N, C-alpha and C positions, 0 to 999 in steps of 0.2 A: 504494500500500500504506500502511495506516495502523497503525503500531505502533511502540512504543519498548520496547526491552528494557533492563532494568536488572540489573546484577550487583553484589552487595554483598560486601565482604570484612569478616569479623569480625561485629560486632553489627549486627543488622538494625534500622533505625529504625522505630519504630511509626508506622503510618499508620492512618487510620480511613476507612470506606468509602462507597460510592455506590449510588443506585437509578434504575430505568428512568425517570427523568425529573425528578429534583430537582437540576438542574444550573445551567447558565448561564441568562441571561435567556430567557424564553419566545419562541417564534417569534411575529412580529408578527401573522400570520394563518395560517389553516389552508391546507394545500397537498395536493391530491389526488395521490397517487403510487401508482397501480395498476400491477401488472406480472403477466405470465404467462410462465412459462419452463418449457420441457420439458427434463428431464434425459434425453437420448436415449442409451440403453444399446445397444451393438452386439448384434445378433442376437436382439432381443426384439420381441415384437408386443403384449404386454399393456401397457396404460397406466392408471395410477391417479393420483388427484388428492389433493394437499394444499391445503386452503383456509385461508388465514391472514388474520385481521382485526386491525387495530390502528392504532397511531399511527406516529411516525417510527422507532420501534425496529424493528418488523417491516418497515417500508418500506425499511430500509437507508439511512436518511438520511445524507448525507455532505457537507452544506453546499451542495448544488446544488438549484436549482429544476427542473432539466431531466434529471437522471439520479440513479440510486441505486446502491448497491453490489449486485452480483449475489449475493454470498455472505452475504446476511442470514440470520438464524437459521432461518426456514422453508425456505430453499433448502438450507442445510446438512443439515437433517433429511431433505429430499427425496433428497439424495445417499446418505445412509445407507440410506434405504428402497430406493433403486434397487439397491443391492448386496444387501440382505437379501432382497428379493423377486425379484431378477433381472428387473426390469421397468423400463419408462420411467415417469418420475414427472413430472407437470405440477404446478407450484407456482403457485397463484394467490394473490397478495398484494393484498388490497383494503384499502388503508391511506390514512390522512389525517394527514400530519405536522402537529403543533400541535393536534390535536383532543383535546378532553376526553372523558371517559367517556360522557356523554350523546350526544355527536356520533357517536362510534364505534358506539354501540348503535343509534341511530336511523338514521343515514345510511350505515352500512356493514353491520352485522350484519343488521338488519331490511330495509333498502332493497335490499341486494344479497344476499339470502338464496339466490338462484338458483345462486350459485357453490358453495354447500355442498349443494345439492339434486341436483347431477349424480349419476347412478347410479354413476360410477366414483370418487366421493369415498370416501376411506378415512380421512383425518385432517382434523379441523377444530380449529384452534387460534386463540387470541386473547390479546391483552394490551391493557390500557388503564390509565388513572388517572395516568400519569406527568405529564401536563400539568396535571391538576387540582392536584397537589401542587406542581408547579413554579411555577404562577401564584400559588398561596397563599403559597409561600415568598417569592416576589418581593414580594408585598404586605406580608408580615410584616417583611421586611428593610428596607422603606422606611418603616416606621411610626416616629412619634415620639410623645411624650406617653405616655398609658397604653396598654399592649399590648392589642390586640384579637385574641384567639385564635379568634374566630368564623369567619374566612376559612379557617383550617386545619380546623376542625371541619366546616365545610360541605363541604370537599374530601373528608374522610373519609366523611361521610354520603352524598354523591353517588356516590362510588366504591362504597360498600357496596351502594347501590341498584342501580346499573347492572351491576355484576359478576354479581349474582344473577339479574337480569333477562336478561342475555346468556346465561348458562348454561341457563336455563329455555327461552329462545327457541331456542337451538341444539338442545337436546334434542327440541323439538317440530318442528323444521324441517329438520334435517340429513338427508341421504339415509339410508335404512334400512340401507344397506351400509356406513355409517361404522363403522370399527373402533376409532377412538381420538379422544377429545375431550380437549383439554389446554389449560391456561392457564398463563401465566408471571407470577409476581409481580414487584414492582418492586425494583430496586436503588437505591442512593442516591449518585448522582454529586455531587461537590462536598462530600463529607462533611468533608474536611479544611478546606476554605474556610469552612465553617459554624462552625468552632471559634472563634467570636468573639462578643462581646456584641452584642445587638440594640440598636437605637437607641431603643426604647421602654422603659418601666418597668412591671414587673409590679405590678398593683394590690395584691396581697397581701403580697409580700415587700418592695416598695419599691425593688427593685434591677433592673438590666437583666439579663434572662436570657441564657444562652448559647444561640445559635441551634441548635447541634448537639443540645443536650439536648432542646430543644423538639421538633424535627422527628423525631428518631430514634424517639421514643415513637409518633408518629402513623404513621410508616412501619412500625414493628413491628405496630401494631394492624391496619393494612390488610393486611399480608402474612399475618398469622394468619387473618384473615377470608377472604382469597383461597383459601388451601389448605383451610380448613375448609369453605367453600362448595363447593369442588371435590369434596371427599370426599362431601358430601351430595347432589351432583348427578351423580355418575358421571363426573367429570372427573379426569384426572391433573393434578398441580400441579408445575411446574418452579420450584424455589426459587432464583431468580436472585440474591436477596439473599445467601443463604449461599454460593452458588457464586462470586459476584463478590467478596465482601467478606471471606471467610474464607480463610486460607492453606491450602495443600494439604499441610500437615504439622502436627504437634501442637506449637504454639508455647508453650503454657502448662503443658505437662506433666500434663494431666488424663487422658491415655491415649486421647484421641480427636482425630482430625484436625480442625482448626478448621472447615473448610468443611462437615464432617459434623456437628459438634457444634452449629453454628448453625441447622441445618435445622428446619423445622416438624416437630413430632411429633404424629401423630394421637392424639387423646384428651387432649392437654394443653390446659388452659384458656387463654383469651386473656390473662388477667392473669398467669398463670404464664409464658407464652411471652414476653410483654413484659418481665417481670422478669428472665428468663434472658438475653435479648438485650441489654437496656439495663443490666443489672447484672452478674451472674456472668461473662458472656462478653464484656462490653464491651471489655475489653483486647485481645481477639482480632480486633476489627473493624479492617480496613485499607482505605485508600483504593484504589479500583479502578484508579487510574493506576499502581499498583505491585503487581499481584496476585502474591503469592509462591507459586511452584510448589514451592519448597523453601526452605531457610533462606538460600540465597545467590543465587537467581535469581528475578527477577520479570518480568512482562510487563504492558504497558499495555493495559488493557481499554477505555479511553475515548479517543476522538478528542481533538483539540486544543481542542474546545469544552467539554471536561470533562463531557459529557453523553451523547453517542451512542457505541455500541459500536464498537470497531475491527473491521476485517474483513481477511480474507486476500486477497492479490493486488490487482490494479488494475482488474479487470474490472468494468464498470458496465452497467446497462441504461438506455437513454435513455427517459425518460418524456415528453419533448417538451412542447409548449405545452398539451396536453390531459390531461396527467397519466396517461398510459398507455404501457406499453412491453411488448414481447414478444420471444421468441426461443427458440432451442434449441441445445444443445451436449452433447457427451459429458461424463461425470463428470470432475471435476478430478483425482480420485485413483483409482488402480487398486484392484482388490480386494486385491492383495497389500499395498498401503499401509495398508489399514484393518485394524488388528489389535485384537481384543477390542472391536470396536464403536467404535474411535477412530481418526481419521486422524492423521497426524504433527503437525498443528498444533492439535489440539483444545483445548489449554489455553493457547494463545499469543495468542488474539484474543477479544474480547468476543463477537462473533457466533458464532464457532466453538464457544465454551464453551456458549452458550445453545442452539445447534442440536444439539450432542451431547447435551445434557441433555433436549431434546425427544425425541431418538431412543431414549433409555433406555426409554421407554414403548411403543415401536413393537411391534405384534403380529408374531409370527414369520411369519405368512402373511397375504396380502391378503384 
């Protein structure tokens, strides 16, 4: 089990938060970690599919080359679907830990399109770009002399290109029976750690920039684009940035719960969104290692690598030497334990939070 719970008495210390792949040093190479798992519900015969494409986040990466966490976000969504539809749900994760957006697009979404073309497919979801920004951040953090922002701009541009291409390709290739297509944007792990001066000097100001200030703008820009592209292409958008980094209460007295106030708003321009997240609401951003569910209780949404989401339980799926694993089991939670579309630990672990937010968009019937 990967979680640390924190309780604060009195004043809550300000922390600032994290994204689906801007954390500790990048994985040295890509690792295929594909899994298929059937959530086998007693007394049912119908079986529907969730197909998920992505990097180490959807893989359920847990620091191992040979196994992944069973309850990664797509699996969690599958459990909610099993209850909602009273059906067995097979969750196919076609993932590659360490992969950048172009790799996921070309070698997962396109090359492995057959997994979303199955006639029992009802949900297709993907996430990407974390490693693009992670590697760009590592590059920037290691710079000396005059700062080169080109590597971060390239990450933004590549992510922009492949997110749009992925949505268009899924629209053209997913089974006609697909009821939901959904993307998750990126959170920002290591946000607190980035609150330090870079080693390079900005050519305009002549000073060393704060790394957090630099990267937050780029993260905000791609997250606006992610949800904006989703709206334009018939996808739902899970705002992991807001859900991970904003407290679940109104910390600044503006009348809105922080995790709600930070969310992408349809119709808002990119510049207005960036200004809101990096300006007016900047003080409400909190590091995902201490996600506040109220003013006195927090849960750790990131594993000890300060990058990958925590997960409930200790169950894993062995992916072996060939990067593939499978199995089946009953749902972990009973129907009685899922109240209002939420299981008892929905807000206590990173993967549970993301999976529950995927489930918000699930159609009532298959």
